[in-house]
C-alpha positions as CSV (number, residue, x, y, z in Angstrom):
1,M,0.0,0.0,-0.1
2,N,1.5,3.4,-1.0
3,L,1.2,5.9,1.8
4,K,1.5,8.7,-0.7
5,S,-1.7,8.0,-2.3
6,Y,-3.7,8.3,0.9
7,L,-2.2,11.4,2.6
8,P,-2.3,15.0,1.5
9,Y,1.0,16.3,0.3
10,H,1.6,19.0,3.1
11,F,0.6,16.5,5.8
12,I,3.3,14.0,4.6
13,I,5.9,16.8,4.5
14,I,5.3,17.9,8.1
15,L,4.9,14.3,9.4
16,S,8.3,13.1,7.9
17,I,10.1,16.1,9.4
18,A,8.4,15.9,12.8
19,L,9.0,12.1,13.1
20,F,12.7,12.2,12.2
21,S,13.3,15.3,14.4
22,V,11.6,13.7,17.3
23,S,13.6,10.4,16.9
24,Q,16.9,12.1,16.5
25,T,16.3,14.6,19.3
26,A,15.4,11.8,21.7
27,V,18.8,10.0,21.0
28,F,20.7,13.3,21.0
29,A,19.1,14.3,24.3
30,A,20.5,11.2,26.1
31,D,23.8,11.6,24.6
32,S,23.8,15.3,25.6
33,Q,23.4,14.5,29.2
34,D,26.5,12.3,29.2
35,Y,28.4,14.9,27.3
36,T,27.4,17.7,29.8
37,Q,28.3,15.5,32.9
38,E,31.8,14.7,31.3
39,L,32.5,18.3,30.1
40,E,31.8,19.5,33.5
41,K,34.1,17.0,35.1
42,L,37.0,17.9,32.7
43,E,36.4,21.7,33.4
44,K,36.6,21.2,37.2
45,Q,39.9,19.1,36.7
46,I,41.3,21.9,34.5
47,Q,40.4,24.7,36.9
48,E,42.1,22.6,39.8
49,K,45.2,22.3,37.7
50,E,45.2,26.2,37.0
51,A,45.0,26.8,40.6
52,K,47.9,24.8,41.2
53,I,49.8,26.4,38.5
54,K,49.1,29.9,40.1
55,E,50.3,28.6,43.6
56,L,53.5,27.2,42.2
57,E,54.2,30.4,40.2
58,E,53.9,32.4,43.3
59,K,56.3,30.1,45.0
60,A,58.8,30.4,42.2
61,A,58.4,34.3,42.5
62,A,59.2,34.2,46.1
63,Y,62.5,32.3,45.4
64,A,63.3,34.7,42.6
65,K,62.9,37.7,44.9
66,S,65.1,36.1,47.5
67,L,67.8,35.6,44.9
68,E,67.6,39.1,43.8
69,E,68.1,40.2,47.3
70,K,71.2,38.1,47.6
71,K,72.8,40.0,44.7
72,T,73.7,42.9,47.0
73,Q,75.3,41.0,49.7
74,A,79.1,39.9,49.8
75,N,80.3,37.1,47.7
76,T,80.9,34.4,50.5
77,L,80.8,30.8,50.4
78,V,77.7,30.7,52.4
79,N,76.1,33.1,50.1
80,K,77.1,31.1,47.0
81,I,75.7,27.9,48.4
82,F,72.5,29.7,49.5
83,V,72.1,31.2,45.9
84,L,72.7,27.7,44.2
85,D,70.3,26.1,46.8
86,S,67.7,28.8,45.9
87,Q,68.1,28.3,42.4
88,I,67.7,24.6,42.6
89,S,64.6,25.2,44.7
90,K,63.1,27.6,42.1
91,L,63.8,25.4,39.2
92,N,62.2,22.3,41.0
93,T,59.2,24.5,41.5
94,E,59.1,25.6,37.9
95,I,59.6,21.9,36.9
96,N,56.5,21.1,39.1
97,S,54.6,24.0,37.5
98,T,55.6,22.7,33.9
99,E,54.4,19.1,34.9
100,T,51.1,20.5,36.0
101,R,50.9,22.7,32.8
102,I,51.3,19.5,31.0
103,D,48.5,17.8,32.9
104,E,46.3,20.7,32.3
105,T,47.1,20.7,28.6
106,L,46.2,17.0,28.5
107,L,43.0,17.6,30.0
108,T,42.2,20.4,27.7
109,I,43.0,18.2,24.7
110,E,40.7,15.6,26.0
111,K,37.9,18.2,26.5
112,L,38.5,19.6,23.0
113,T,38.4,15.9,21.7
114,L,35.1,15.4,23.3
115,E,33.7,18.7,22.1
116,I,34.9,18.0,18.5
117,N,33.3,14.4,18.5
118,T,30.1,15.9,19.9
119,K,29.9,18.6,17.1
120,E,30.8,16.0,14.5
121,S,27.9,13.9,15.7
122,E,25.7,17.1,15.6
123,T,26.8,17.8,12.1
124,E,25.7,14.4,11.0
125,I,22.4,14.7,12.5
126,L,21.9,18.1,10.8
127,K,22.9,16.4,7.5
128,K,20.6,13.5,8.0
129,R,17.6,15.8,8.8
130,T,18.4,18.0,5.7
131,A,18.6,14.8,3.5
132,V,15.1,13.8,4.9
133,I,13.6,17.2,3.8
134,L,15.2,17.0,0.5
135,K,14.1,13.5,-0.2
136,T,10.6,14.6,0.7
137,I,10.8,17.3,-1.8
138,Q,12.1,15.0,-4.4
139,D,9.4,12.4,-3.9
140,Y,6.4,14.6,-3.8
141,D,7.5,17.0,-6.5
142,E,7.0,14.2,-8.8
143,V,3.1,14.5,-8.2
144,G,3.5,18.3,-9.3
145,L,2.3,21.4,-7.6
146,A,-0.7,21.8,-10.3
147,E,-2.0,18.4,-9.5
148,N,-1.8,19.0,-5.7
149,L,-3.6,22.2,-6.0
150,L,-6.5,20.7,-8.3
151,S,-6.8,17.8,-5.7
152,A,-7.5,20.3,-3.2
153,K,-11.3,20.4,-2.2
154,T,-11.3,23.9,-0.6
155,F,-9.5,27.2,-0.6
156,S,-8.5,26.3,3.0
157,E,-6.9,23.2,2.0
158,I,-4.8,25.2,-0.7
159,F,-3.8,27.7,1.8
160,T,-2.7,25.0,4.3
161,M,-0.6,23.4,1.5
162,A,1.0,26.7,0.7
163,E,1.8,27.1,4.5
164,A,3.3,23.7,4.4
165,M,5.6,24.7,1.6
166,Q,6.6,27.8,3.4
167,T,7.3,25.7,6.6
168,L,9.4,23.3,4.5
169,Q,11.4,26.2,3.1
170,E,12.0,27.8,6.5
171,E,13.1,24.6,8.1
172,M,15.6,24.0,5.2
173,Q,17.0,27.5,5.7
174,K,17.4,26.9,9.4
175,K,19.0,23.6,8.9
176,L,21.5,25.1,6.4
177,E,22.4,28.1,8.6
178,A,22.7,25.7,11.7
179,L,25.0,23.5,9.7
180,K,27.1,26.4,8.4
181,I,27.5,27.7,12.1
182,L,28.3,24.2,13.5
183,K,30.9,23.6,10.7
184,A,32.8,27.0,11.8
185,A,32.7,26.0,15.4
186,L,33.9,22.7,14.6
187,N,36.9,24.1,12.5
188,D,37.5,26.5,15.3
189,K,38.0,23.6,17.9
190,K,40.2,21.7,15.5
191,Q,42.5,24.6,15.3
192,E,42.4,25.0,19.0
193,F,43.2,21.3,19.2
194,D,46.2,21.7,16.9
195,L,47.6,24.5,19.0
196,K,47.3,22.7,22.3
197,R,49.2,19.6,20.8
198,E,51.9,22.0,19.7
199,S,52.1,23.7,23.1
200,L,52.3,20.2,24.8
201,E,55.3,19.4,22.8
202,G,56.9,22.6,23.8
203,L,56.1,22.1,27.5
204,K,57.6,18.6,27.4
205,D,60.6,20.0,25.8
206,D,60.9,22.8,28.3
207,L,60.5,20.3,31.1
208,S,63.4,18.2,29.9
209,Y,65.9,21.1,29.6
210,K,64.8,22.4,33.1
211,K,65.7,19.1,34.5
212,T,69.1,19.3,32.8
213,I,69.7,22.9,34.3
214,V,68.8,21.5,38.0
215,G,71.4,18.8,37.2
216,Q,74.0,21.5,36.3
217,E,73.2,23.7,39.4
218,K,73.6,20.6,41.7
219,A,76.9,19.9,40.0
220,S,78.1,23.5,40.6
221,K,77.3,23.2,44.2
222,K,79.1,20.0,44.5
223,E,82.2,21.3,42.7
224,V,82.3,24.6,44.9
225,L,82.1,22.4,48.2
226,N,84.7,19.9,46.8
227,V,87.3,22.4,45.8
228,T,86.8,24.8,49.1
229,K,86.3,21.8,51.3
230,G,83.5,24.1,52.9
231,Q,86.1,26.5,53.9
232,E,85.6,30.4,53.3
233,K,89.4,31.0,53.1
234,K,89.7,28.7,50.3
235,F,86.6,30.0,48.6
236,Q,88.0,33.5,48.6
237,A,91.3,32.2,47.4
238,L,89.6,30.5,44.4
239,L,87.4,33.5,43.7
240,K,90.4,36.0,43.6
241,E,92.2,33.6,41.3
242,T,89.2,33.4,38.8
243,E,88.5,37.0,38.9
244,A,92.2,37.8,37.9
245,Q,91.8,35.3,35.0
246,Q,88.5,36.8,34.0
247,K,89.9,40.2,34.0
248,Q,92.7,39.4,31.7
249,I,90.4,37.5,29.3
250,Q,88.0,40.5,29.1
251,Q,90.9,42.9,28.4
252,D,92.0,40.6,25.7
253,I,88.5,40.6,24.2
254,E,88.1,44.2,24.2
255,A,91.5,44.8,22.4
256,I,90.6,42.3,19.7
257,E,87.2,43.7,19.2
258,S,88.4,47.4,19.2
259,K,90.5,46.6,16.1
260,K,87.7,44.5,14.6
261,R,85.2,47.3,14.9
262,S,87.3,49.4,12.4
263,L,87.0,46.7,9.8
264,I,83.2,46.8,9.7
265,D,82.0,47.3,6.2
266,S,78.9,49.3,6.4
267,S,77.9,48.4,2.8
268,K,77.4,44.9,3.8
269,T,75.4,45.4,6.8
270,P,71.7,46.8,7.0
271,G,71.3,50.2,8.4
272,S,69.5,51.1,11.6
273,Q,66.2,49.2,11.3
274,K,64.1,49.1,14.4
275,G,62.2,46.0,14.6
276,L,64.3,43.9,12.4
277,F,65.0,41.5,15.1
278,S,62.5,40.4,17.8
279,W,63.6,40.4,21.5
280,P,65.7,37.3,22.1
281,A,64.5,37.0,25.8
282,E,62.1,38.6,28.3
283,G,63.7,40.5,31.1
284,V,65.1,43.8,32.1
285,I,68.1,45.5,30.5
286,T,70.8,45.7,33.0
287,Q,73.6,47.2,30.8
288,K,73.5,48.8,27.5
289,Y,75.9,48.8,24.6
290,G,78.9,51.1,24.3
291,P,81.6,52.7,26.7
292,T,80.9,51.6,30.4
293,S,80.8,55.2,31.5
294,I,77.3,55.5,29.8
295,T,76.0,51.8,29.6
296,G,74.6,52.1,33.3
297,F,77.1,49.6,34.7
298,T,80.6,50.8,35.5
299,N,83.1,47.8,35.5
300,P,86.9,48.1,36.2
301,V,87.4,44.9,34.1
302,Y,86.4,46.4,30.7
303,S,85.7,50.0,29.5
304,F,83.5,48.9,26.6
305,H,80.4,46.6,26.5
306,N,80.0,44.9,23.2
307,G,76.2,44.1,23.7
308,I,73.3,44.5,25.8
309,D,72.5,42.5,29.1
310,I,68.9,41.2,29.5
311,A,68.5,40.0,33.0
312,A,65.8,37.3,34.1
313,S,65.8,34.1,36.1
314,T,67.9,30.9,35.4
315,G,66.0,28.7,32.8
316,T,64.3,31.7,31.0
317,P,63.9,30.6,27.3
318,I,66.2,32.3,24.7
319,K,64.8,32.7,21.2
320,A,66.3,33.3,17.8
321,P,65.2,36.9,16.9
322,M,65.3,36.2,13.1
323,D,65.8,33.3,10.9
324,G,69.4,32.0,10.4
325,K,72.0,29.4,10.8
326,V,74.1,28.5,13.8
327,V,77.8,29.3,12.8
328,A,79.4,28.7,16.0
329,S,78.9,27.4,19.6
330,G,81.2,27.0,22.5
331,T,81.7,26.6,26.2
332,N,84.1,28.8,28.1
333,G,83.4,27.5,31.6
334,K,83.9,30.3,34.3
335,Y,85.4,32.7,31.6
336,A,84.2,35.0,28.8
337,Y,80.9,34.1,27.6
338,G,80.4,30.6,29.3
339,N,77.9,28.6,27.2
340,W,77.4,30.5,23.9
341,I,75.8,30.4,20.4
342,A,76.3,32.5,17.3
343,I,73.8,32.7,14.5
344,D,74.5,34.1,11.0
345,H,71.1,35.8,9.8
346,Q,72.4,35.9,6.1
347,N,71.8,39.6,6.1
348,G,75.4,40.8,7.1
349,L,74.6,40.4,10.7
350,T,75.7,37.7,13.2
351,T,74.2,37.6,16.7
352,L,75.9,36.2,19.9
353,Y,74.1,34.8,23.0
354,G,76.2,34.5,26.0
355,H,76.1,33.0,29.5
356,L,73.5,30.3,28.7
357,S,72.8,27.6,31.3
358,T,72.2,25.1,28.4
359,K,71.9,25.1,24.7
360,K,69.2,23.5,22.4
361,V,71.0,24.0,19.1
362,A,74.4,23.0,17.6
363,T,76.7,24.4,15.0
364,G,75.2,23.9,11.5
365,A,71.6,24.0,12.6
366,T,69.1,26.0,10.8
367,V,66.7,28.1,13.1
368,K,63.5,29.9,12.6
369,K,62.6,33.2,14.2
370,G,61.1,32.8,17.8
371,Q,62.5,29.3,18.0
372,V,64.0,28.5,21.6
373,I,67.7,28.2,21.2
374,G,68.8,27.9,24.7
375,Y,68.0,28.9,28.2
376,M,69.2,31.9,30.4
377,G,72.0,31.1,33.0
378,S,75.0,32.6,34.7
379,T,77.9,30.8,33.2
380,G,81.2,32.5,32.2
381,F,82.0,35.9,33.5
382,S,78.8,36.7,35.0
383,T,77.5,38.3,38.2
384,G,73.9,36.6,37.9
385,P,71.6,35.2,35.5
386,H,71.3,37.1,32.2
387,L,71.6,37.0,28.4
388,H,74.5,38.9,26.9
389,F,73.3,39.8,23.3
390,T,75.8,41.1,20.8
391,V,75.4,41.9,17.2
392,Y,78.3,41.7,14.9
393,A,79.0,42.7,11.3
394,S,79.2,39.2,9.7
395,N,82.3,40.1,7.7
396,T,84.2,40.6,11.0
397,F,83.2,37.8,12.9
398,G,85.3,34.7,13.8
399,T,86.3,32.4,16.5
400,T,89.8,31.5,18.2
401,Q,90.6,28.4,20.3
402,K,91.9,29.4,23.7
403,W,92.9,27.6,26.7
404,Y,89.4,27.8,28.2
405,G,87.4,27.0,25.1
406,L,86.5,28.6,21.8
407,L,86.3,32.3,21.8
408,P,84.0,34.3,19.5
409,S,84.8,37.9,18.5
410,G,84.1,40.6,15.9
411,G,83.2,44.1,15.0
412,S,80.0,44.9,17.2
413,L,77.1,47.0,16.4
414,N,74.5,48.5,18.7
415,P,71.8,45.8,19.2
416,M,69.1,48.6,20.0
417,N,69.5,49.7,16.3
418,Y,67.8,46.4,15.3
419,L,65.3,45.5,18.1
């Protein structure tokens, strides 16, 4: 028996839409309840992680404040051990914070996955509802509008049929608009998902390097105690010897670079271009470029500062300010630049990053703007955690093997002309 031959056109249209909508809504309502409960559970867990992150960040800030206060105190063995212990505690707190961020990111990814799956289900339901309407139109258009109008027995039935057609068109428009909005929301969620996945990889990387830095700080503490045998007299003797060597090395660097500055070929370097480089690290500028009489930091060891110093805490990420290639890398121990990296930006400029706690890239590596290349530290000739950032004219840059390691040098330019 053909249902179409027994029921009016408009009634079948409305009935088919209503029956499908009711059945699908009932199914989705049950799923929606589970979805809401799971979403609320994940959101609560995420909020708990965020609260813990805030607590750990406040604890790390307290350690940072304590370290800053210690800078003004005399350089004694007790003070040195206190600083190392405080840095280790601060880094361990940051490690806990990073681990919590990883947990929070994983929960957010789980939440996004749930939202994406739900929106994909909603999209499929909308597609099926739209398909039912289109099928209804296709089936009953075969009868023809004129035939349906002629089959109507009263004007009231004709008007009812016209209203049914209008209802059908409005329903179709609603479904198409809802489908468009849902697809846009789904795309946004997928983009957010991709960003979180990328963020997760960065956090895992950061966690690994922070653990490496903690190991280095513990090794430094062990070395100090082993060499001095815990005696202040031996510590001061070691300090005096080291400072004398550092002073001689800095004077040698200044003499070399004074000559190399005269070799700068301005035709091979870009002129002053503010914003050419992005900032390589967050922090406070504690010393500017140029003669120490005007740099904001008078130092009897040297009279010219060949870069700028950006101070922050140990473990602060150092980022490439522009695309380039790592052309040199070295380790000077307690002298000169400590752990350092040099990047040639293929535009006549080569940049140097000194006093790093640890490095992420090696000679020959290609780096992109904003890529983390290392972490801030206080290696080499340094009074506290900071980044020494120098800009050289590439035609003057070179390295020399010294007894304490590979030494970079060149004709320096004012970094502030390019930041």
